Structure formats: structure tokens, C-alpha cells
N, C-alpha and C positions, 0 to 999 in steps of 0.2 A: 474900337477897344484898343488900348495901347498894349505894348509888348509886356510891360510889368504886370498888367491886369491878367493877361493870358497866362503868364508864368505863375502868378499866385493862384489862379483857378486850377492849373495843372497840379500845383503843389497840394492844394486842398483835396483834389481828386485822389492823388496817390496816398495822402495821409489817411483819407477815408478807408482806402483798401487795406491799410496796414492793420486795422483792428478787426478782430473776430468777435462775433456776438453769439450769445447763448441764451435761449429763452428758458428761464428757470420754471416759471409757472404761468398758466393762463387762467385768469379768474373770470367766471361768468356771473353776471348779476341780472336779475329779472325784475322788471317793473310791471305790475299788473295794471292793465288798462281795460277799458270797456270791451275792446275786441279780443282780448287775450293777454299774452305776455309779450313784453318788449325786452329783448336781450341786449346787453351791452357787455363789452369785454375789457378786461384789464390784463396787461402783460408785464411781468417782472423780468427784466433783461439785464444781462451782464455783458460788458464788452471789455476787451483787453488786447494788448499786443504781445503777450507772453514774454515781455522783457521789462517788467517792473512798473507798468502802468495799467490801471483798470478803472472801470466806472460802473455804477449801478443806476438803472433807470426804471421808471414805472410809467406806462402810458395807458390811457383809456380811450376807447372809441367804439363805434357801432359794429365794426368788423374786426376780426382778429389781425389780419395783416396791417391794418392802419394802427391798431394798438401796439403791435410790435415795433412798427416804424417810429411811433412817438416815444416808445420806451428806449429805443436806440438813441434817438435825438437827445432825450433827457439824460441818458448815461454819458453821452459825450460832454454834456455840461458839468456832470459830477465826477469828472476824472480825478484820480489821485495816484500818487507815486508810492511804491512799496520799497522799503529798504530790505535788501537781501544779502545773505552771506553765502556765497557759492550758489548752490541750488536749493538752499533752505532759508530759514529766517535766523536772525542773529541771537534771539533770546525768546524765552517764554512770554507769550502775550495773552491777556484775557480782556474781554470787554462784554458789556451788557447792552442790550437794547430791548426795551419793554420787559417782558418776562423771560427773554432768552439770554443765555450766557454762553459764550464760546471761549474755549481755551485752545491756543495754538502752541505746540511744542516742537522745537527744532528736531530734525531726524538726520541720521547719517546718510551718506551718499548711497543711492540705490534703494532706499526704503519705499519711495513713491508717496503719493498723496493719499493718506489714510483719513478719509473724511466722508461725511454723509452726502446724499445726492444733491442737497441744496448748496452746501459750502464748496464742494469739489470744483465746479466751474469757476468760481471766484478765485480760488487759489491757483488753478491751472492757467487761467487767462492772465493772472498777475505775474506769472513766470516762476512760481514756486513749484519745484518738482519733488521735494522731500520734506514732508511735514506730517505730524500727528495732530489730530483734532479731537475735541470732545465737546459736545453740546449738552447743556443743562437747561432745565425748565421747559419753556414753550418751544415747540418745533414748528411754529408758524414760519413759512419760508421768508416772508418779508423781514421779520424780526431777526431770523438767523443770519440772513445775508447782510443786514445792516450791522449786526454785532460783529460779524466777520470783517466787514469794512473798517469798523472802529478799531478792532484788534490789529489789523494790518497797518493802519495809519498811526498807531501808537508805537510802532517799532522804531528803534533808534540804533544807529551804528555806533561802534566803539569810539570813533573819532568825534562824533557829535556829542556823546556823553562826556568824553574827556574835555572837549572845549567848553561845555556848560559848567563843568566842575573846576575848570582852570588847572587841569592836571595834564602833564605830558605822558604819553604812552611809552 
């Protein structure tokens, strides 16, 4: 193995350690067979570096640890960046996914993350420390987390909006 391959492997190892993961929900599914029930598990996982990057993944396997591992791998593939303004978000954002609707409202310094149990880890792992949220419609964890991700990816900074409009700040 050459020196550059070793360095890239080391970089991948340290990059892996930079992300924290949080298991939002474990789903258990049963298949009825001749001998009884066969259980399979699904894991909804969120990863993030608490500095503007997060990802959502869903993994399925016969055992819970394997499902979580697959979920983390899937979340790494689905990473996205979040635009922040200080410790909050730049403007109000709302998004839908399925029958769930999520509204994110910027909050002043020191407010904290005011969110439900399913959205809180997404916001915290994305590096947002002050935000108010409201969820409407379905409270299905998968849909809420996806709607939260869509709301976070729809955020734009003042500079981006000014450039799109062709206006100087």
C-alpha cells in the first residue's frame, strides 16, 4: 500500500469519527411462517457534525445493530448542508412530506431547540441551537424527519438571495 492510500484511509477514519449518530426509531416487522413469527428490524438514523452538515438514513436487517449500521451508512450517502445565521436559521421555513408539515422559525440567542422528540436530533446534529418548530398533520417519525430535512435544505442566506435577484446588499 502506498503512502497516499494510507493517508486517505486515515482521513476517512477521522472523517468517520467527526459525525455523531442518533437512532430516532426502531421499527419491528413480523412475518408469519409455519414455525411462528420471523422478526426483521428497521432503524431510522440521523447523523451530523453539529456544524452545518447532517444526513438521514434508514436501514433494515434481521438484527437491530445491523439495521442501525446500515442506517448510518445510508445517512452518510444522504448528507446535506444547512445554512445558518449565528446559532439559528436565517428565515422561516416550512416543508411537507407525505401528510406531515413542519414549520421552522428562527429564535433569539439562548432560546434553545424547541422541537418534538423526532425533529430535535435533526436540528441539534445540524448545528442549530436556537429554533422554534411546529409540526402539523401526521406525526409519523419518517415523514416528520423528511419534512424537517426538506425545510432545512430550503434555507437560503441573504447573499444567495441577493445574487439570485441581481441586487447588491
